[in-house]
Structures are given as structure tokens and as C-alpha cells.
C-alpha atoms as one frame of an Amber mdcrd trajectory, in Angstrom:
protein
  72.960  52.671   2.673  69.549  52.665   1.053  66.521  51.932   3.143  63.855
  49.664   1.684  60.723  51.393   0.473  58.016  51.329   3.050  54.904  49.608
   1.791  51.988  52.019   1.514  48.596  50.471   2.066  46.046  51.209  -0.675
  43.492  53.885   0.205  39.825  52.964   0.344  37.627  56.063   0.413  34.063
  55.657   1.670  31.710  58.401   0.494  28.250  59.579   1.451  26.583  62.958
   1.214  26.978  64.401   4.717  29.868  62.305   6.060  28.147  62.243   9.444
  26.721  58.705   9.806  26.978  55.899   7.252  30.443  56.641   5.951  31.835
  56.918   9.491  30.171  53.663  10.536  31.742  51.989   7.494  35.127  53.653
   8.024  35.294  52.517  11.642  34.233  48.969  10.830  36.592  48.587   7.847
  39.445  50.165   9.814  38.891  47.627  12.610  38.651  44.715  10.159  41.435
  45.611   7.708  43.264  48.728   8.878  46.537  46.830   8.855  46.284  46.262
   5.072  44.196  49.283   3.971  44.285  53.023   4.542  40.598  53.614   5.281
  39.132  57.113   4.932  35.677  58.652   4.612  34.328  61.894   3.195  31.176
  63.528   1.896  29.997  65.381  -1.176  28.360  67.971   1.120  29.833  67.420
   4.597  27.610  68.078   7.590  30.535  69.316   9.661  30.101  66.800  12.479
  29.847  63.083  13.222  26.387  62.174  14.495  26.453  61.425  18.255  24.307
  58.305  17.809  26.789  56.959  15.243  29.560  57.387  17.820  27.392  55.722
  20.479  26.410  52.622  18.479  30.006  52.071  17.365  31.200  52.279  20.965
  28.690  49.487  21.741  30.706  47.147  19.487  34.078  48.330  20.780  34.976
  50.755  17.978  35.741  54.361  18.919  35.012  56.901  16.179  34.762  59.879
  18.536  37.901  61.427  17.006  36.503  61.248  13.444  35.551  64.482  11.719
  33.504  65.368   8.665  35.605  65.866   5.503  34.905  66.890   1.902  35.614
  64.402  -0.879  37.619  67.084  -2.709  40.225  66.821   0.077  41.255  63.533
  -1.568  41.531  64.698  -5.188  45.299  65.159  -4.992  46.170  61.786  -3.513
  45.959  58.246  -4.820  42.707  56.485  -3.968  42.624  52.854  -5.048  38.984
  52.107  -4.238  35.935  54.328  -3.796  32.870  52.928  -2.058  29.730  55.045
  -2.021  27.136  54.270   0.642  24.370  56.587  -0.606  22.881  57.403  -3.985
  23.643  61.134  -3.901  27.345  60.536  -3.317  27.366  57.884  -6.038  26.072
  60.450  -8.539  28.427  63.222  -7.366  31.519  61.032  -7.136  34.492  62.121
  -9.262  37.285  59.848 -10.446  40.227  60.011  -8.042  43.939  59.727  -8.961
  44.981  56.085  -9.209  41.425  54.828  -8.770  41.083  51.202  -9.821  37.779
  50.192  -8.234  34.403  51.706  -7.495  31.550  50.101  -5.600  28.137  51.385
  -4.609  26.521  49.815  -1.575  23.565  51.965  -0.532  22.320  51.998   3.056
  19.411  53.802   4.694  20.530  57.036   6.383  19.857  56.614  10.110  20.071
  60.398  10.566  16.554  60.497   9.065  15.150  58.306  11.854  12.176  59.710
  13.707  10.570  58.767  16.996  11.815  58.431  20.540  15.512  58.339  21.381
  15.280  54.559  21.750  13.569  54.221  18.358  16.273  56.351  16.725  18.960
  54.316  18.452  17.404  51.122  17.077  17.623  52.539  13.532  21.305  53.434
  14.045  22.006  49.926  15.347  20.281  48.382  12.344  22.310  50.535   9.931
  25.509  49.707  11.828  24.793  45.975  11.708  24.025  46.025   7.971  27.159
  48.041   7.239  29.197  45.746   9.502  28.070  42.649   7.625  28.968  44.106
   4.213  32.261  45.766   5.154  33.568  42.819   7.183  32.891  40.588   4.158
  34.729  43.103   1.960  37.657  43.102   4.415  37.782  39.300   4.337  37.913
  39.379   0.535  40.730  41.931   0.594  42.639  39.745   3.062  42.222  36.759
   0.726  43.780  38.839  -2.072  46.903  39.433   0.028  47.559  35.731   0.620
  50.281  34.160  -1.505  49.006  32.199  -4.506  49.717  28.477  -4.462
């Protein structure tokens, strides 16, 4: 007896340079908003090797745990189908290759909160602002992707 093919969700790869802040904020938010219909991943063109602790903290504030995320290189995805690439910084946009099966590419640049200076509270405010901007954009993107999955009338 044949088993039906399991549906594989399309991969959305979110890229930034260091894969320590913005891309993980976006990955966590998009995973929460559309992880049932998308395989959401993030990577960097020059990975920092860690996820910024303040990124983990501000995501926890909105009920999203990214503490198990790790920094990955974009080349790790060159041998797998990636339907959509979204770059969240200009450097990654310029360094971004074409991935197998890639149909879409978007660039939505956000300020890197890792560059914030000042007191801990001032830095935290910058991370929250970046998180909220990313949340607004990626939740809207998730809603659009959900609309695409609805049957046409």
C-alpha cells in the first residue's frame, strides 16, 4: 500500500550579516505567525556564532522563545530548496546567492540593534523597537501567505 506524499512546507530563509539579532527576531516572529504553513529558517553571510542575549530577552517578552536558536551560515542552505529569501540588512542583500528552487526574494532592511549604545535600558529599548518593527512587517507577510493558501472562490 502506498502512503500519500507528505506535504512539505516551503522554506523561507531570512538572511542578515551576523545572524545574531534581526534575522533571529524575524525567524521567531514568522515561525510563531506561520510556522504551520512555512519552514522558517535564518542564516548569515558572516555568522557571529551566537544569538544576542538581548534578542532572546525581548522575544521572551512577547512569548516567543528563541533561546535554542543558533547562528548559521547561508551556505548551509545551498543544497536544499529555498522558496523565498528575505534579507533584513543591506550587506546580506548584496552577498545573497540564488538558492535552489528560489522563486521569491525580498529585501526589508532594519536597523541592527546590536549597534545600540548607552545604558542597558537604552540598548533594551533599541532591541524592542527593532523587534516591534520586524513583528509588524513579518506578521503582515504571514497574513499574506495565509491568504494565498485559502481556496479560490
